[in-house]
N, C-alpha and C positions, 0 to 999 in steps of 0.2 A: 603823251598828254596825260598829266596826272590830275589836274583839277579842271572841272567844268563849271560853267556859269548856271547850269540847270540841275535840279534835283528831281527825284521821283515825286510825282504829285503836283508839280508846277503846271500851271496853264501856260501854254506857249503858242506862238503864231509862227507858221512856216514862212520864211522870207525869201526862199530860193527853191527852184526845182519845179516839178510838174504840179505839186500841190500848193504852190505859192498862194498865200492869203488865207489858207485854212488854219483853224486853231483847234487845239485839243489838249488833253492832259497827258503828261509824260508817264508812261507805265513802266519803263525799264531804262536804266542808264548803264552803258558800257564804257567805263572810264578808260580802260586800256586802249580801246580803238577810237574813242571820242565820238561815239554814236548814241543816239537816243531813239526810243520807240514811242511814237506819238499815237494816241488813241484815234482811230478813224482816218489816218493819213498814210500815204505811201502804200496803198494796198497792192500786194503782189499776188499773182495767180499761180497756183501750183496744181499740176495734173497728177492725180494719184491713181495708180493701177492697183486693182484688187490682188492681194497676195495669196488669198485662199478663198474658198467658197463662201465663208461667212462674212468676209470683209467686203465693204462696198468701195467702189472706185468713184471717180468723178473729179469735179473741179473744186478746189479748196482755195478760198481767198483769205489771206492773212496780212497783217501789218509787217512791213519791212523796216529796218532801222534807217534813220536819217542822220547825216553828219550833224554834230552839235552846233557847228558854226552856221547852219541854215535855219536855226530857230531863235526866236527872241521871247523873253519872258513877258507875259501880260500882267501888268500891275493890278492887284485887286482893288486898289483905291481909285485910280484914275481910269482904268480900263484900257490903257494904251500899251502897245508893244514898246518895251524900253530896254535899255542896257541895265545891267545889274552892277551897282557899286558895292564896295565892301567898307565897313567901318567897325571899330571896336567900341562896344557899349558896356556899361556896368549894369548887369542884371543880377539881382539878389546877392550883391557883394562879389560877384565874379565877372571878370572881363570876358566877354563873349563876342566873337566875330560874327556880324550879321550882314545880310544882303539888303540893299535898299534900292528903290526906284530912283533913277537919275533925273526923271522929269518932275515928280511931285515929292520926292524925298521920303516916301512912305516905306515901311518895312515890308520885305517880301517873304518873311519867314512864316511857317505854317501856323504858329500859335495865333497870329492875327486873324487868320481865316477861321480858326476854330471858335473864336469868340463871336464872330459874325453868325456862325451856324447856331450857337446857343441862343442868340438874340431872336433868330427866326423861330426857333422852337417855342420860346416864351410867347411870342406874338400869336402863334397858332393856338396855344392853349387859352390865351385871353379871348380870342375870337370864339372858341368853342364854349367858353363859360358865358360870354355875352349872348350867344345864340340860345343857350339853355335858359338864361334868365328871360329872354324875349319870349320863348315858348311858354314859360311859366306865367308871364303876364298875360299872354293871349288866352291861356286856359282860365285864368281868373276872370277875364272879361267875358268869356263865353258862359260862365256860371252866373 
């Protein structure tokens, strides 16, 4: 398996197995074996024995890889689990292969999500400035 439909950082939903229905972010992709590591899913328990006096033993829980065929990408636009389609688009004069949502035809690439994050930062600063101006008006009324 050389190509996978998911990349590191994608939000995915698990569609098969004991964690069916859970969603999380992909933290690691193993292209050779066709497996992905999903944040907060497929938790495995490992019992660790102390090897020397300074080391502690106990139960360690960690995420185990899931087969890539058992996850579907969650579209950032429509919020649904969807298949990923591929198409070639002309971006800045270069032909680039991009992934898109088969349900709403929106792009699944990371650049789209970065612009959303920037917009939320701007709204947070606007809220802070309006709060400051409201406090200044209240101070003037008190005088």
